[in-house]
Steps between C-alpha positions, in 0.01 A plus 500: 500500500607860443623723776239725662544848640427546869558760768718402796354680800719554809316466831607584853672227699720394209200343324431540133219399269406537136198611301418489132630768268160671467398476866728774635341834413682765702762544773452779752847572648350764730193323638192720522303562816333180615190454710446235766216250472386417851495136605684390184795259538842666540617386156216682321396780733572791264336642187582799282353694210646436155351633178152526648510155661541388859776237496583256779862487614610140563831441678607147407796515738269562799269226376798262486580581864775762465526778756391844382793689350597862514364557150807703396520330162136398468309578184154407385451297186164522328394173339206399284318170488176356371271390787323243284420403141340786310540744788664841470858545614547583867797656679684456826828607654790313658768640729829448319859563603669679215442495128373191316707378208400325183637151444457210258366171634466158335328174594841344562536722810189355672555393860312439824375785718734597787492249786548765769161664433206265451283812458635554149265228372203724584622796293717345227407258226851419375866547581825521307867497586687823438867532592473199731196622696132413460274782381124449556271623221219694664134431434361852536141380483559299819680787673247772424186309410435287810572554871816318610 
């Protein structure tokens, strides 16, 4: 099979993940003002306004059990996904640590999800090896479309 373009997304806690080439829409290096959603879990307690939409902010590192960081290098990545067949595109945001970079991925790089975090299986539908480390491929519909 041909190589496919993907975005490697750095996360806090030395984690990284990938999304499809067309799923990353925008990176906000200076995160906008966020608003707290009361009684929401810590990993998705914030929302912000982006192009007339209210977007959830999901922090995968918190969800994976990392301690909250200082946020000095935190950005917000805006991602798009399709909630279901025939439905309009929807958007959500992930806390990222630095700038994503575009990479090429092939089927020959397929590997198992990281053993140290069983939670990856709830948010990723594949994994590939990149430079000797596993990189989960995020399923944005699962992250933003259903409560985790």
